[in-house]
N, C-alpha and C positions, 0 to 999 in steps of 0.2 A: 606334878610334872613341871620341871623347869626347862627353860629354853634360853640359849645364848644367841644373840643376834649381832651380826656385824655388817657394816656398810662401808662401801668404798666408791669413789668416783675418780675419773681421770679424763683428761683432755685427749681426744683422738683425732685432732686436726691432722690432715696430711701435710707433707712438706711442699713448699712451693716448687712448682715444676713437675710434680707427680702427675702422670697421665690419669685423667678421670674417665670413668665409664659413662656411657650414655649414647645418644644418637649421633653425635659428631665424632668422627673417626679420630681426629687429632685434637685433643682438648686438654692442655696442661693447666694445672692449678696456678693461677696468677696472683690470687689474693685470698684472704680469709674474710668472708662477709659476716659469718656468725660462727663462733666456735662450736664444735661438736663434742659430746661427752659420752662416756660409758659409765653406767652405774651398776654396782653389784650388791646384792643383799644375800647374806648367808644366814640361814636359820639352822641352828644345831639343837636337836632335842633327841627323842627316841629314834627319829629319822632325821637325816640332814638334807637340806635343800639349798640349791644355789640358783638365784634369779639374776639374770644379766639383762640390762636394757641398754641399747645403743642408738644414738642419733644417726641412723643410716636408713636409706630407703630399703635396701636388701643386703643380704650376704649370701654367698654360695656355699655349697656343701663342703668344699675344701676348707673354707674359712671356719665353718662350724666344727669340722674335724680337728683343725688346728687349736681352736679354743678348748675343746673337750680334752685333747691330748695334753695341752699345757696344764690344764686344771688337774688332770689325773696323775701327771708326773712331776708336779711342783713339790718343793720341800714341805710346804704346808699340807699338801695332800697326804703326805706320809703320816701325818699326825691326826688325820680325820678318817672317817669311814664313808666319804662321799663318793658314791658310784656315779659314773657318767650319766646314767639314766635319770638321775635326779637333778640335772642341770637344765634350766629353762632359759632360752635366749629369745629376746623379743626385740625387734627393730621398729623404729618409727621415724617417719619423715618429720623434719622440724621446719 
């Protein structure tokens, strides 16, 4: 059995001025203290799996649905057999 493995990462810093979530009702982003990243690992074999890790504290269901939808409907998705159920998303505080 052979497997093909792909890896990608990208910066996910918000734009300055973006309203941040949290306990303070009005809290715009005024600077970037430490850059945040997302990483993706795709394993293609007899079954395909996609692992996504993001430097965030949490994400809500709407954002999860958006990620799954974009992966399911992307141009590269049409060339694979990756069902949405084989996508694992993990978040971590940095």
